[in-house]
N, C-alpha and C positions, 0 to 999 in steps of 0.2 A: 882243923878239919872236921867234918863230919857229913854221913849220909846215911839213907836208910835203903834198904833194899827194896826194889819195885813190889815185892809182894811177903806178905809175913811168912816165915818158915820155920820149922823144927827140925834139928837134926841135920844141917846140911853141912857140907865140904866147902872151904876157900881156899884157894890158890892164888899166889900172887906172881904175876911174871912181868919184869920192868915196871911199867907205872899204871899195870892193869891189874883189877882185882875179878876173879872169875869166882862168881858164886855157884856151886853147883849141886842141882838136887835138892833133898830135903822133904817135907810133909807139911803139909797143910795143919795136921793134927798131930799131937803125940801119939805114942804108941802104934807105931807102922801101919795108921789109916791115911788113905787121901795122900800117897807117896806122888810127889811131883816130877816130871821128867824136865824140869827148867833149868837153863845155865843162863845166868845172867853177867855182862860184864861192865863193870865200873869202872871209870876213867878217874886217877888220882889227879889232883891239881897240887903240884908242888911249886914252893914260892922260893926266891934266892935269898942266901943267908946275907946280904948284902946290907 
């Protein structure tokens, strides 16, 4: 399993609820510059253990 965030970020937060990954905030540059009010939701794809 692999994925990339739709935009590059520095210092963001991530929360997982059920099979959804929520990537919250962050900045386009390090050092509290160009902070983002962005929220992305990524869907996990799971495979059966069969």
